[in-house]
C-alpha positions in Angstrom: 25.9 3.6 -20.2 23.4 6.4 -19.9 20.9 6.7 -17.0 18.1 9.3 -17.2 19.9 12.6 -18.1 23.3 11.3 -16.9 26.3 10.6 -19.0 28.1 7.3 -18.2 30.9 9.1 -16.3 28.4 10.8 -14.1 26.6 7.7 -12.9 26.9 7.3 -9.1 29.2 10.3 -9.0 26.2 12.6 -8.6 23.0 11.8 -6.8 21.6 9.2 -9.2 17.9 8.4 -9.6 17.0 4.7 -9.1 15.1 3.2 -12.0 15.1 -0.6 -11.5 12.1 -0.5 -9.1 9.9 1.8 -11.0 10.7 1.8 -14.8 10.2 -0.9 -17.4 9.5 -4.2 -15.6 9.8 -2.3 -12.3 6.3 -1.0 -12.9 5.0 -4.5 -12.2 6.6 -4.4 -8.7 4.9 -1.0 -8.0 1.5 -2.6 -9.0 2.2 -5.8 -7.1 3.0 -4.0 -3.9 -0.1 -1.8 -4.3 -2.6 -4.7 -4.9 -1.1 -7.0 -2.2 -1.2 -4.3 0.4 -4.6 -2.9 -0.5 -6.1 -6.4 -0.5 -4.7 -6.9 3.0 -6.1 -3.5 4.0 -9.6 -4.6 2.8 -9.2 -7.9 4.7 -8.1 -6.1 7.9 -10.9 -3.6 8.0 -13.4 -6.3 7.1 -12.2 -8.3 10.2 -13.0 -5.4 12.5 -16.4 -4.7 10.8 -17.1 -8.5 10.7 -17.9 -8.1 7.0 -17.3 -11.6 5.7 -17.5 -10.9 2.0 -14.7 -8.5 2.5 -12.4 -11.3 3.7 -12.9 -13.1 0.4 -12.5 -9.9 -1.7 -9.4 -8.9 0.2 -7.9 -12.3 -0.2 -8.5 -12.4 -3.9 -7.1 -8.9 -4.5 -3.9 -9.7 -2.6 -3.3 -13.1 -4.1 -4.7 -13.0 -7.6 -3.8 -9.4 -8.5 -0.8 -8.8 -6.3 0.5 -12.3 -6.4 0.3 -12.9 -10.1 1.7 -9.5 -11.0 4.6 -10.2 -8.6 5.2 -13.5 -10.4 5.3 -11.6 -13.6 8.0 -9.3 -12.2 10.1 -12.2 -11.0 10.3 -13.6 -14.5 11.0 -17.2 -13.5 8.2 -18.1 -11.1 9.1 -21.8 -11.0 12.3 -20.8 -9.2 10.8 -18.2 -6.9 10.1 -20.9 -4.2 13.8 -20.7 -3.3 13.3 -17.3 -1.7 11.5 -19.1 1.1 14.7 -20.7 2.2 16.3 -17.6 3.8 13.8 -16.0 6.3 16.5 -15.3 8.9 18.5 -13.1 6.6 16.2 -11.9 3.8 13.3 -9.4 4.0 12.0 -10.8 0.7 12.1 -14.3 2.1 10.2 -13.2 5.2 7.7 -11.5 3.0 7.2 -14.6 1.0 6.4 -16.5 4.2 3.8 -13.9 5.2 2.2 -14.2 1.8 2.1 -18.0 2.0 0.6 -17.9 5.5 -1.9 -15.3 4.4 -2.9 -17.4 1.5 -3.4 -20.6 3.5 -5.0 -19.3 6.6 -7.0 -16.7 4.7 -8.3 -19.4 2.4 -9.5 -21.4 5.4 -11.2 -18.3 7.0 -12.8 -17.1 3.7 -13.9 -20.5 2.4 -17.1 -20.6 4.5 -18.2 -17.4 2.8 -18.8 -19.3 -0.5 -19.2 -22.9 0.7 -21.9 -23.7 3.3 -22.0 -26.7 5.6 -18.3 -26.6 6.5 -17.4 -27.7 10.1 -15.9 -24.2 10.8 -17.2 -20.7 10.2 -14.1 -18.5 10.2 -15.4 -16.4 13.0 -13.0 -17.7 15.6 -11.4 -14.9 17.6 -8.0 -16.6 17.4 -8.3 -16.9 13.6 -9.2 -13.2 13.4 -6.2 -12.2 15.5 -3.8 -14.3 13.4 -5.2 -12.9 10.2 -5.1 -9.4 11.5 -1.4 -9.7 12.3 -0.7 -11.2 8.9 -2.7 -8.4 7.2 -0.6 -5.8 9.0 2.6 -7.6 7.9 1.4 -7.9 4.4 0.3 -4.2 4.2 3.8 -3.1 5.2 5.7 -5.8 3.2 6.4 -3.6 0.2 7.8 -0.6 2.0 9.6 -2.9 4.4 11.4 -4.6 1.5 12.3 -1.2 0.1 13.6 0.0 3.5 16.4 -2.5 3.6 18.0 -1.0 0.4 20.7 1.0 2.2 21.9 2.6 -1.0 18.6 4.6 -1.1 18.6 6.6 2.2 15.1 8.0 1.7 13.6 4.5 1.9 15.3 4.0 5.3 13.0 6.5 6.9 11.4 5.4 10.2 8.1 6.7 8.8 8.0 4.3 5.8 6.2 1.5 7.6 3.7 3.7 9.5 2.9 5.5 6.2 2.4 2.2 4.4 0.2 0.8 7.2 -2.2 3.8 7.4 -2.2 4.0 3.6 -3.3 0.4 3.3 -6.0 0.9 6.0 -7.2 4.1 4.3 -7.7 2.5 0.9 -9.0 -0.7 2.5 -11.6 1.3 4.5 -12.8 3.1 1.4 -13.1 -0.1 -0.6 -14.9 -1.9 2.3 -17.3 1.0 2.8 -18.2 1.0 -0.9 -18.8 -2.8 -0.8 -21.1 -2.4 2.2 -23.1 0.4 0.5 -23.5 -1.8 -2.7 -24.6 -4.7 -0.5 -27.2 -2.6 1.3 -25.5 -2.6 4.7 -25.1 0.2 7.2 -21.9 2.2 6.6 -21.9 4.4 9.6 -19.0 2.6 11.4 -17.1 2.2 8.1 -17.3 6.0 7.6 -15.8 6.5 11.0 -12.9 4.3 9.9 -12.6 6.3 6.7 -12.5 9.6 8.5 -9.8 8.7 11.0 -7.7 6.7 8.5 -7.6 9.8 6.2 -6.4 12.0 9.0 -3.8 9.4 10.0 -2.7 9.1 6.4 -2.2 12.9 6.1 -0.3 13.0 9.4 2.0 10.1 8.4 2.7 11.6 5.0 3.6 14.9 6.5 5.8 13.3 9.1 7.6 11.3 6.4 8.2 14.4 4.3 9.3 16.6 7.3 11.6 13.9 8.7 13.2 13.3 5.3 13.8 17.0 4.7 15.7 17.1 8.0 17.8 14.0 7.3 20.9 13.2 5.2 21.8 15.2 2.1 20.7 12.4 -0.2 17.4 12.0 1.5 16.8 15.8 1.2 17.7 15.7 -2.4 15.3 12.8 -2.9 12.4 14.7 -1.3 13.2 17.7 -3.4 13.0 15.4 -6.4 9.5 14.6 -5.4 8.4 18.1 -4.5 10.2 20.1 -7.2 11.8 17.6 -9.6 10.8 14.8 -11.9 8.0 13.5 -9.6 6.5 16.9 -8.7 3.5 16.7 -11.1 2.7 13.2 -9.8 2.9 14.3 -6.2 1.0 17.6 -6.4 -1.7 16.5 -8.8 -2.0 12.8 -8.0 -1.3 12.7 -4.3 -2.2 16.2 -3.0 -5.1 17.3 -5.2 -6.7 14.0 -6.2 -5.6 11.8 -3.3 -6.0 14.1 -0.4 -7.9 17.4 -1.1 -10.9 15.9 -2.9 -11.4 13.1 -0.4 -10.9 15.5 2.5 -13.6 17.9 1.2 -16.0 14.9 0.7 -15.2 13.5 4.1 -15.7 16.8 5.9 -19.1 17.2 4.1 -20.1 13.8 5.4 -18.8 14.6 8.8 -20.9 17.7 9.1 -24.1 16.0 8.0 -26.4 13.1 9.1 -25.6 9.5 8.0 -28.4 9.7 5.5 -26.3 12.3 3.6 -23.8 9.6 2.6 -24.3 9.8 -1.2 -23.3 6.7 -3.2 -21.9 8.9 -6.0 -19.8 10.9 -3.7 -18.5 7.7 -2.0 -17.6 6.3 -5.4 -15.8 9.6 -6.3 -13.8 9.5 -3.1 -13.0 5.8 -3.6 -11.6 6.5 -7.1 -9.6 9.5 -5.9 -8.2 7.5 -3.0 -7.0 4.7 -5.4 -5.4 7.2 -7.7 -3.8 9.1 -4.8 -2.4 6.0 -3.2 -0.9 4.8 -6.5 0.6 8.2 -7.1 2.1 8.3 -3.6 3.8 5.0 -4.0 5.0 5.9 -7.5 6.4 9.2 -6.3 8.3 7.6 -3.4 9.7 4.9 -5.6 10.5 7.2 -8.5 12.0 10.0 -6.3 14.6 7.9 -4.5 18.2 8.8 -5.2 21.4 6.8 -4.7 24.1 8.4 -2.7 27.3 9.3 -4.7 30.0 6.7 -4.3 32.8 9.2 -4.6 
């Protein structure tokens, strides 16, 4: 057996890179987590902005893109229902229940967006609260599932879930703002969401890196793999340059000018950079994780 640059006798004797979650078929899991969580982010921001088309778009992104890619990763989707049977002991099972409830309740809330004359509107405060909670759970589902893998200490960081949450809201706010602009709606409030979610994302990412660098040896080695090792190009080009610096410059430009200065082309550029940056961030964290040596 040979894993990465390791000889068979070195596997799990040295700090060994994990590959199952991010290489080959594991790339489907990376994409499934991304689309599920970003769709939920769109839905959550749209609830607060009362942007009903965003409910539908967020629901479709989470279930059609995230859901079907996830089924492709599972390989035998007709058997996947069995994962629902162990919610008390399995994070994956709890995640499946969140997805199921999000699908059913979200369908009921979003249906009036496309079908008129229904006896409900989806604007119930109770329904919004329930869907808001489900969105938060779905946004954090991917990193929550990863955090229970004890053999990969970097994923056990207490900042994994906050980072996932603010990342989902950050990308969700960007997508929602772009949809509002295309639809001819006012985007002033959405831009406020974008500004503060960007700052929160930067803070959460720094806290994750700082905390991990001051944690166990394996966690420190994992972060060094991201910063100076095999994931360094992905991190510094994809996450820092494209995903943070360009959106930060555009956001500061908007912040220092009147709402009329919110250019559609700059908003689209920021949106594209945010998508690339979020994908790169998730890829770097999944790729950079190292197993602790067994001996």
